[in-house]
C-alpha positions, 0 to 999 in steps of 0.5 A: 159181162164183157169178155176179157180182151186178150192180146197175143203179142208175138215175140216178134215185137221184142226184137233189139232196138237196132233191128227196129231202126234198121227197118227195111231192105237195102234200097240200093238194089237195082230192082226196086220200083222207084217211079219218077216224080211225074208218074207218081204224082199223077193224082195232080190232074185238074180233072181228077176230083181226088187230085192234090191241090198244090195250094192246100197245105195238109193239116195233119191235125184234121186227119185224112181227108176224103180226097186222101181216102179215095186215093188210098182205096186201090181196090175195095175187093171181095168183102165176104171174108171180112164181113164174116169176121165182123159178123162173127165178132158181132155175135160175140164169138172170139176172133183173131186179127193179125198183121205180117210185114217188115219194121213198119208193121213191127212198129219201128219209130213209133213212140210206143207200141200202141201208136203203130198202125198195127195196134190201131188196126187192132183197136178198131176191132176192139172198140167196134166189138166190145163184147167180143174177145179180140186176139191180136198177132203182130208178125212184123219183123224189121229188115225182112221180105215176103221171101222170109214171110212166106217161109215163116207165116205158118208158124208165126201167124197162121198157127193162131188161125187169124180171121183177118190179116193185113200184109205189108211188104211193099218197101221191104220187097225190092225185086220185081221178079223174085218178090212177086213170086214170094208175095204171091205164094205168101198171100195164097198161103193165107187165103188157103187157110182152113178158116178162110181168113180175110186179107187186106194188102197195105202198100207203104212208101219210101220218101222218094216214092220207092215202093213195090206197090205196082207189083204187089197190086197185080197179086191183089187184082188177081184175087180181088183183094182189098188194097189200101195205099199209104203211098198214094196218100202221102207221096203225091202230097210230098211231091206237090209240096203240100206235106213235108215228109219230115212231118210223117217220118224221122228217116226215109222209110219209117212213119212216125206217130203221125204217119202211123196215125194216117195208116190207122185212119185209112184202115179204120175208114175202110173197115167202117165202110164194110161194117156200115153195109154188113146187112147187104153182104149175104155171101158166105166165104168159100175155100180159095181155089183161084189159079195162081198168078205166078208159078206158086214156087213157095206154096209149101215153103217152110223154115227148117232149123237144127231141130228139124233136119240133121246134116248128113255131114258136119265138121265144125258147126254146133247147135246154138241160139243166136242173140238177136231173134228169140223166135228163130231157135236151134241155129247152126253156129261156127267160129272155126269155119267148117263144112255141113252137107244136107240131103234134101228134097225140094223145089227151091232152096235158100238160107237164112243167116246172120250178117254181123258188124263185129268183123268176125263173120266170114264167107261160105260157099254153097254147092247144090249137087256139086255145082257152085251156086253162090256165096253167103257173105255174113260180114257186115262190118261198118253197117247199121247193126246185126240182122238176118239175111235171106239168100236163095240158091235154087229155084226150079219148076219141079221138086227133086232130091238134092245134096247141098254143101255149105263150106268156108270159102277159100278166100274168107279171112274170117270163119264165123257164121250163124245159120238161122234156118234152111228155107225149103219149099 
């Protein structure tokens, strides 16, 4: 008798429509990798068998071609962990597959949840192993980066002990330095989980080719991980005029059903290639002990809310619940300004707070050990919608005891703010 398949859908996929549409980080930052057209269409070379042929118009109804797939596989990677998950499922044991990323992973602009790449990824496992219970965790949140990801991954993904994880942040991450640190620590956190999960890195793209793929690829190469690039499939075709971006996306970022289908086909073909040679993969997964590519600043990153930590001083803030994220509870909220002080021990410190369009949110200054470190500007008047914003105020090579003070800026006309959590590592 077939075991019942159980989908553990995270509350993450229940976000508001505005967040679904917002998708990704502000592309206006000067740190994004917006490579020139000439560099990004390097696949158009006569001596490259997988090059784009400018005379061949892409027919989406025919699916991903061999040339596209070959361009997509940036690195096959070590297969022991992925093979172990497949063998476990083949033996009829329950497994869990998960995804973490931004709005593309969340499924934004797919016409239904079953059309997004994450669900298609789950479907491969469900179809391939019909006698196995397949659990699924979608930890995608629109508008968020790997900096928030590394702070939330323990609670929102690793707590479910996934056997396989897809990581997708290449259009949300925009800072070549900070996001290299956060992405490295995020990937390492997953790899170091006790159950030795397999990790697949997925690289997406914006219409103009903007993607942090090259930075993220350094992480994948350091740990010899499977890497699949949607960017390298569609962007050279768009640049060559053989594929219209509007056929795969209704805006400049998010795939439509056809775009998600391409990603799903790429993952399916890659998984099939591993499945077809399972008998040749005898190695067993081992604990991850590779030295970090970066300084692993966020190795112990966590989110701390009002339930986890109490301010040493509080004037004006109350504990409440934001109306946007059900998965981030016990927030600090004020509509009258005020001050909060925390005594914490950390290496790095940031704050996760709401930006709002109602014209009521203000600016709050941050001091660490009496030194001004920056201002939280929660006012997003005229923007596309309310969303959670992350801001780092301290990064250090050594952990230490610090006093953090949050207070309304003297220059702020507005006094509202919702602090979702402190980001401590």
